[in-house]
A tleap script that builds the chain and sets N, CA, C and O, in Angstrom:
source leaprc.protein.ff14SB
mol = sequence {
  NSER SER ALA ASN HIE SER VAL LEU LEU THR
  GLY ASP ILE SER LYS ALA ARG GLU SER LYS
  LEU ILE LYS GLN GLY HIE ASP LEU GLN SER
  THR VAL LEU LEU SER PRO HIE HIE GLY SER
  ASP SER SER SER SER VAL GLU PHE ILE GLU
  ALA VAL ASN PRO THR LEU VAL ILE HIE SER
  SER ALA TYR GLN GLY GLN TRP GLN PHE PRO
  SER LYS ALA VAL VAL LYS ARG TYR ASN CLYS
}
set mol.1.N position { -0.055 6.699 -6.326 }
set mol.1.CA position { 0.362 7.653 -5.730 }
set mol.1.C position { -0.681 8.926 -5.776 }
set mol.1.O position { -1.590 9.000 -6.604 }
set mol.2.N position { -0.500 9.614 -5.075 }
set mol.2.CA position { -1.579 10.974 -5.276 }
set mol.2.C position { -0.999 11.979 -5.069 }
set mol.2.O position { 0.209 11.933 -4.834 }
set mol.3.N position { -1.673 13.156 -5.095 }
set mol.3.CA position { -0.828 14.380 -4.868 }
set mol.3.C position { -0.031 14.707 -3.669 }
set mol.3.O position { 0.900 15.511 -3.622 }
set mol.4.N position { -0.573 13.888 -2.566 }
set mol.4.CA position { 0.149 14.070 -1.177 }
set mol.4.C position { 0.979 12.687 -0.814 }
set mol.4.O position { 1.955 12.843 -0.081 }
set mol.5.N position { 0.773 11.775 -1.119 }
set mol.5.CA position { 1.198 10.351 -0.687 }
set mol.5.C position { 1.470 9.398 -1.900 }
set mol.5.O position { 0.969 9.501 -3.019 }
set mol.6.N position { 2.272 8.544 -1.510 }
set mol.6.CA position { 2.831 7.713 -2.773 }
set mol.6.C position { 3.235 6.435 -1.764 }
set mol.6.O position { 3.541 6.683 -0.597 }
set mol.7.N position { 3.224 5.008 -2.282 }
set mol.7.CA position { 3.442 3.960 -1.845 }
set mol.7.C position { 4.293 3.175 -2.731 }
set mol.7.O position { 3.948 2.976 -3.896 }
set mol.8.N position { 5.281 2.758 -2.300 }
set mol.8.CA position { 6.337 1.592 -3.075 }
set mol.8.C position { 6.305 0.542 -2.416 }
set mol.8.O position { 6.567 0.303 -1.237 }
set mol.9.N position { 5.827 -0.329 -3.594 }
set mol.9.CA position { 5.913 -1.900 -3.232 }
set mol.9.C position { 6.995 -2.763 -4.026 }
set mol.9.O position { 6.985 -3.054 -5.222 }
set mol.10.N position { 7.922 -3.092 -3.057 }
set mol.10.CA position { 9.176 -3.610 -3.605 }
set mol.10.C position { 9.284 -5.085 -3.963 }
set mol.10.O position { 10.150 -5.494 -4.736 }
set mol.11.N position { 8.259 -5.982 -3.301 }
set mol.11.CA position { 8.474 -7.311 -3.492 }
set mol.11.C position { 9.776 -7.926 -2.710 }
set mol.11.O position { 10.053 -7.558 -1.568 }
set mol.12.N position { 10.464 -8.787 -3.344 }
set mol.12.CA position { 11.616 -9.463 -2.902 }
set mol.12.C position { 12.987 -8.877 -3.444 }
set mol.12.O position { 13.988 -9.587 -3.342 }
set mol.13.N position { 13.083 -7.642 -4.004 }
set mol.13.CA position { 14.210 -7.029 -4.547 }
set mol.13.C position { 15.520 -7.176 -3.480 }
set mol.13.O position { 15.401 -7.077 -2.258 }
set mol.14.N position { 16.674 -7.408 -4.123 }
set mol.14.CA position { 17.875 -7.399 -3.348 }
set mol.14.C position { 18.575 -6.033 -3.403 }
set mol.14.O position { 18.189 -5.040 -4.021 }
set mol.15.N position { 19.669 -6.163 -2.648 }
set mol.15.CA position { 20.417 -4.639 -2.504 }
set mol.15.C position { 21.059 -4.663 -4.116 }
set mol.15.O position { 21.203 -3.531 -4.577 }
set mol.16.N position { 21.396 -5.611 -4.881 }
set mol.16.CA position { 21.879 -5.463 -6.156 }
set mol.16.C position { 20.793 -4.805 -7.070 }
set mol.16.O position { 21.046 -3.929 -7.896 }
set mol.17.N position { 19.366 -5.410 -6.788 }
set mol.17.CA position { 18.153 -4.753 -7.530 }
set mol.17.C position { 17.980 -3.246 -7.409 }
set mol.17.O position { 17.634 -2.457 -8.288 }
set mol.18.N position { 18.342 -2.973 -5.935 }
set mol.18.CA position { 17.996 -1.610 -5.353 }
set mol.18.C position { 18.985 -0.511 -6.123 }
set mol.18.O position { 18.633 0.605 -6.505 }
set mol.19.N position { 20.141 -1.027 -6.239 }
set mol.19.CA position { 21.142 -0.414 -6.684 }
set mol.19.C position { 20.929 -0.129 -8.213 }
set mol.19.O position { 21.301 0.972 -8.616 }
set mol.20.N position { 20.495 -0.809 -8.903 }
set mol.20.CA position { 20.027 -0.795 -10.400 }
set mol.20.C position { 19.085 0.305 -10.361 }
set mol.20.O position { 19.311 1.195 -11.182 }
set mol.21.N position { 18.090 0.455 -9.609 }
set mol.21.CA position { 17.019 0.951 -9.707 }
set mol.21.C position { 17.569 2.768 -9.477 }
set mol.21.O position { 17.077 3.680 -10.142 }
set mol.22.N position { 18.428 2.931 -8.634 }
set mol.22.CA position { 18.894 3.980 -8.182 }
set mol.22.C position { 19.846 4.664 -9.636 }
set mol.22.O position { 19.766 5.774 -10.160 }
set mol.23.N position { 20.609 3.631 -9.925 }
set mol.23.CA position { 21.511 4.011 -10.825 }
set mol.23.C position { 21.032 4.512 -12.259 }
set mol.23.O position { 21.712 5.251 -12.970 }
set mol.24.N position { 19.695 3.986 -12.616 }
set mol.24.CA position { 18.785 4.093 -13.783 }
set mol.24.C position { 18.103 5.422 -13.494 }
set mol.24.O position { 17.705 6.000 -14.506 }
set mol.25.N position { 17.902 5.976 -12.439 }
set mol.25.CA position { 17.557 7.284 -12.174 }
set mol.25.C position { 15.947 7.355 -11.969 }
set mol.25.O position { 15.283 8.385 -12.089 }
set mol.26.N position { 15.479 6.167 -11.663 }
set mol.26.CA position { 13.937 6.130 -11.087 }
set mol.26.C position { 13.662 7.082 -9.926 }
set mol.26.O position { 14.478 7.170 -9.010 }
set mol.27.N position { 12.594 7.760 -9.938 }
set mol.27.CA position { 12.299 8.502 -8.652 }
set mol.27.C position { 11.677 7.725 -7.701 }
set mol.27.O position { 10.475 7.488 -7.827 }
set mol.28.N position { 12.391 7.229 -6.639 }
set mol.28.CA position { 11.829 6.136 -5.708 }
set mol.28.C position { 11.189 6.819 -4.635 }
set mol.28.O position { 10.532 6.168 -3.822 }
set mol.29.N position { 11.312 8.137 -4.528 }
set mol.29.CA position { 10.939 8.660 -3.166 }
set mol.29.C position { 9.475 8.514 -2.862 }
set mol.29.O position { 8.722 8.996 -3.708 }
set mol.30.N position { 8.934 7.945 -1.823 }
set mol.30.CA position { 7.495 7.346 -1.528 }
set mol.30.C position { 7.380 7.830 -0.133 }
set mol.30.O position { 8.403 8.002 0.530 }
set mol.31.N position { 6.291 8.045 0.321 }
set mol.31.CA position { 5.857 8.387 1.622 }
set mol.31.C position { 5.642 7.017 2.543 }
set mol.31.O position { 5.723 6.947 3.770 }
set mol.32.N position { 5.362 6.006 1.655 }
set mol.32.CA position { 5.199 4.654 2.421 }
set mol.32.C position { 5.958 3.410 1.789 }
set mol.32.O position { 5.869 3.294 0.567 }
set mol.33.N position { 6.569 2.629 2.372 }
set mol.33.CA position { 7.484 1.735 1.687 }
set mol.33.C position { 7.062 0.340 2.379 }
set mol.33.O position { 6.909 0.090 3.574 }
set mol.34.N position { 6.952 -0.312 1.485 }
set mol.34.CA position { 6.881 -1.930 1.967 }
set mol.34.C position { 8.198 -2.364 2.073 }
set mol.34.O position { 8.761 -2.437 0.981 }
set mol.35.N position { 8.911 -2.694 3.096 }
set mol.35.CA position { 10.311 -3.006 2.800 }
set mol.35.C position { 10.531 -4.121 2.118 }
set mol.35.O position { 9.773 -5.084 2.239 }
set mol.36.N position { 11.529 -4.138 1.364 }
set mol.36.CA position { 12.080 -5.332 0.378 }
set mol.36.C position { 12.385 -6.398 1.260 }
set mol.36.O position { 12.981 -6.247 2.327 }
set mol.37.N position { 11.873 -7.740 0.703 }
set mol.37.CA position { 12.107 -8.892 1.266 }
set mol.37.C position { 11.715 -9.126 2.642 }
set mol.37.O position { 12.305 -9.949 3.342 }
set mol.38.N position { 10.675 -8.384 3.081 }
set mol.38.CA position { 10.363 -8.568 4.266 }
set mol.38.C position { 11.095 -7.848 5.502 }
set mol.38.O position { 10.789 -8.127 6.662 }
set mol.39.N position { 12.047 -6.937 5.191 }
set mol.39.CA position { 13.038 -6.614 6.051 }
set mol.39.C position { 14.326 -7.673 6.336 }
set mol.39.O position { 14.873 -7.875 7.420 }
set mol.40.N position { 14.591 -8.188 5.242 }
set mol.40.CA position { 15.747 -9.259 5.345 }
set mol.40.C position { 16.957 -8.201 5.083 }
set mol.40.O position { 16.783 -7.115 4.531 }
set mol.41.N position { 18.066 -8.623 5.505 }
set mol.41.CA position { 19.422 -8.161 5.756 }
set mol.41.C position { 19.939 -8.036 4.242 }
set mol.41.O position { 20.916 -7.319 4.033 }
set mol.42.N position { 19.217 -8.818 3.005 }
set mol.42.CA position { 19.622 -8.989 1.842 }
set mol.42.C position { 19.132 -7.948 1.016 }
set mol.42.O position { 19.323 -7.978 -0.200 }
set mol.43.N position { 18.423 -6.892 1.659 }
set mol.43.CA position { 17.963 -5.803 1.104 }
set mol.43.C position { 17.893 -4.568 1.911 }
set mol.43.O position { 18.463 -4.622 3.001 }
set mol.44.N position { 17.304 -3.464 1.586 }
set mol.44.CA position { 17.331 -2.311 2.215 }
set mol.44.C position { 18.604 -1.595 2.857 }
set mol.44.O position { 18.883 -1.162 3.975 }
set mol.45.N position { 19.353 -1.689 1.407 }
set mol.45.CA position { 20.616 -0.750 1.970 }
set mol.45.C position { 20.485 0.671 2.133 }
set mol.45.O position { 19.483 1.221 1.675 }
set mol.46.N position { 21.315 1.297 2.692 }
set mol.46.CA position { 21.332 2.731 3.070 }
set mol.46.C position { 21.131 3.594 2.170 }
set mol.46.O position { 20.411 4.564 2.407 }
set mol.47.N position { 21.797 3.394 0.810 }
set mol.47.CA position { 21.470 4.122 -0.372 }
set mol.47.C position { 19.946 4.202 -0.780 }
set mol.47.O position { 19.443 5.281 -1.094 }
set mol.48.N position { 19.201 2.980 -0.763 }
set mol.48.CA position { 18.076 2.532 -1.094 }
set mol.48.C position { 17.204 3.519 -0.054 }
set mol.48.O position { 16.518 4.461 -0.451 }
set mol.49.N position { 17.318 3.227 0.993 }
set mol.49.CA position { 16.500 4.015 1.873 }
set mol.49.C position { 16.468 5.436 1.810 }
set mol.49.O position { 15.425 6.084 1.902 }
set mol.50.N position { 17.575 5.915 1.658 }
set mol.50.CA position { 17.876 7.373 1.312 }
set mol.50.C position { 17.429 7.927 0.061 }
set mol.50.O position { 17.183 9.124 -0.086 }
set mol.51.N position { 17.315 6.981 -0.917 }
set mol.51.CA position { 16.589 7.394 -2.129 }
set mol.51.C position { 15.017 7.336 -2.136 }
set mol.51.O position { 14.367 8.116 -2.833 }
set mol.52.N position { 14.529 6.548 -1.473 }
set mol.52.CA position { 13.156 6.469 -0.957 }
set mol.52.C position { 12.583 7.537 -0.032 }
set mol.52.O position { 11.528 8.144 -0.216 }
set mol.53.N position { 13.426 7.679 0.988 }
set mol.53.CA position { 13.129 8.645 2.131 }
set mol.53.C position { 11.651 8.463 2.685 }
set mol.53.O position { 10.972 9.454 2.954 }
set mol.54.N position { 11.208 7.263 2.837 }
set mol.54.CA position { 9.726 7.047 3.613 }
set mol.54.C position { 9.509 7.719 5.019 }
set mol.54.O position { 10.346 7.887 5.907 }
set mol.55.N position { 8.350 8.018 5.003 }
set mol.55.CA position { 7.900 8.565 6.469 }
set mol.55.C position { 7.464 7.316 7.270 }
set mol.55.O position { 7.510 7.212 8.496 }
set mol.56.N position { 6.989 6.291 6.303 }
set mol.56.CA position { 6.388 5.076 6.973 }
set mol.56.C position { 7.019 3.610 6.586 }
set mol.56.O position { 6.923 3.375 5.382 }
set mol.57.N position { 7.478 2.852 7.152 }
set mol.57.CA position { 8.085 1.543 6.631 }
set mol.57.C position { 7.122 0.527 7.084 }
set mol.57.O position { 6.836 0.484 8.281 }
set mol.58.N position { 6.482 -0.470 6.069 }
set mol.58.CA position { 5.905 -1.489 6.736 }
set mol.58.C position { 6.725 -3.006 6.512 }
set mol.58.O position { 7.065 -3.383 5.391 }
set mol.59.N position { 6.945 -3.688 7.587 }
set mol.59.CA position { 7.612 -4.998 7.278 }
set mol.59.C position { 6.712 -5.838 7.441 }
set mol.59.O position { 6.081 -5.981 8.489 }
set mol.60.N position { 6.512 -6.687 6.085 }
set mol.60.CA position { 5.369 -7.755 6.117 }
set mol.60.C position { 6.113 -8.987 6.608 }
set mol.60.O position { 7.202 -9.229 6.088 }
set mol.61.N position { 5.635 -9.799 7.566 }
set mol.61.CA position { 6.455 -10.552 8.206 }
set mol.61.C position { 5.557 -11.393 9.048 }
set mol.61.O position { 4.583 -10.849 9.570 }
set mol.62.N position { 5.769 -12.586 9.222 }
set mol.62.CA position { 4.925 -13.882 10.241 }
set mol.62.C position { 5.370 -13.514 11.592 }
set mol.62.O position { 6.566 -13.357 11.836 }
set mol.63.N position { 4.209 -13.331 12.717 }
set mol.63.CA position { 4.426 -13.340 13.863 }
set mol.63.C position { 5.190 -14.493 14.395 }
set mol.63.O position { 4.749 -15.642 14.369 }
set mol.64.N position { 6.603 -14.087 14.986 }
set mol.64.CA position { 7.628 -15.223 15.340 }
set mol.64.C position { 7.716 -16.160 14.158 }
set mol.64.O position { 7.454 -17.345 14.364 }
set mol.65.N position { 8.028 -15.800 13.044 }
set mol.65.CA position { 8.169 -16.781 12.111 }
set mol.65.C position { 9.711 -17.246 12.124 }
set mol.65.O position { 10.532 -16.695 12.856 }
set mol.66.N position { 10.060 -18.371 11.202 }
set mol.66.CA position { 11.006 -18.920 11.211 }
set mol.66.C position { 12.216 -18.088 10.825 }
set mol.66.O position { 13.285 -18.518 11.258 }
set mol.67.N position { 12.260 -16.914 10.050 }
set mol.67.CA position { 13.278 -16.226 9.389 }
set mol.67.C position { 13.530 -14.949 10.351 }
set mol.67.O position { 14.459 -14.157 10.194 }
set mol.68.N position { 12.582 -14.879 11.341 }
set mol.68.CA position { 12.828 -13.712 12.299 }
set mol.68.C position { 13.025 -12.324 11.576 }
set mol.68.O position { 13.940 -11.545 11.844 }
set mol.69.N position { 11.968 -12.096 10.546 }
set mol.69.CA position { 12.006 -10.826 9.875 }
set mol.69.C position { 11.206 -9.715 10.555 }
set mol.69.O position { 10.170 -10.155 11.055 }
set mol.70.N position { 11.390 -8.375 10.721 }
set mol.70.CA position { 12.555 -7.759 9.958 }
set mol.70.C position { 13.830 -8.212 10.703 }
set mol.70.O position { 13.778 -8.665 11.846 }
set mol.71.N position { 14.949 -8.073 10.024 }
set mol.71.CA position { 16.256 -8.116 10.449 }
set mol.71.C position { 16.392 -6.829 11.410 }
set mol.71.O position { 15.918 -5.713 11.197 }
set mol.72.N position { 17.134 -7.242 12.494 }
set mol.72.CA position { 17.344 -5.973 13.683 }
set mol.72.C position { 18.273 -5.024 13.052 }
set mol.72.O position { 18.343 -3.858 13.440 }
set mol.73.N position { 18.951 -5.465 12.141 }
set mol.73.CA position { 20.227 -4.330 11.581 }
set mol.73.C position { 19.438 -3.543 10.545 }
set mol.73.O position { 19.883 -2.437 10.239 }
set mol.74.N position { 18.204 -4.024 9.906 }
set mol.74.CA position { 17.383 -3.590 9.132 }
set mol.74.C position { 16.370 -2.184 9.491 }
set mol.74.O position { 16.106 -1.125 8.921 }
set mol.75.N position { 16.010 -2.826 10.714 }
set mol.75.CA position { 15.198 -1.859 11.546 }
set mol.75.C position { 16.166 -0.725 12.031 }
set mol.75.O position { 15.719 0.413 12.166 }
set mol.76.N position { 17.483 -1.005 12.298 }
set mol.76.CA position { 18.097 0.076 12.857 }
set mol.76.C position { 18.422 1.081 11.608 }
set mol.76.O position { 18.563 2.288 11.799 }
set mol.77.N position { 18.504 0.621 10.610 }
set mol.77.CA position { 18.759 1.419 9.378 }
set mol.77.C position { 17.791 2.454 8.890 }
set mol.77.O position { 18.059 3.579 8.471 }
set mol.78.N position { 16.586 1.865 9.020 }
set mol.78.CA position { 15.437 2.679 8.779 }
set mol.78.C position { 15.144 3.616 9.965 }
set mol.78.O position { 14.660 4.720 9.714 }
set mol.79.N position { 15.356 3.325 11.016 }
set mol.79.CA position { 15.480 4.196 12.388 }
set mol.79.C position { 16.163 5.397 12.237 }
set mol.79.O position { 15.793 6.519 12.583 }
set mol.80.N position { 17.512 4.955 11.520 }
set mol.80.CA position { 18.233 6.132 11.622 }
set mol.80.C position { 17.953 7.136 10.522 }
set mol.80.O position { 18.537 8.219 10.511 }
savepdb mol mol.pdb
quit
């Protein structure tokens, strides 16, 4: 992070881990978020998205990959 920007690199955390981070009171707000678990529906809960409140979200995934990440539902949650 810097005075104006911050990046949150989440790895493959699940909704359960997101919830724990929120409950533990961590300051998760970041301007850039690497979406958890490549945009899988097993992560990126509404509560987590609200806690981070990112300006930019990056979904790390393979072009036309077998898992079809990011999930359409997850993209919709971030767009909201």
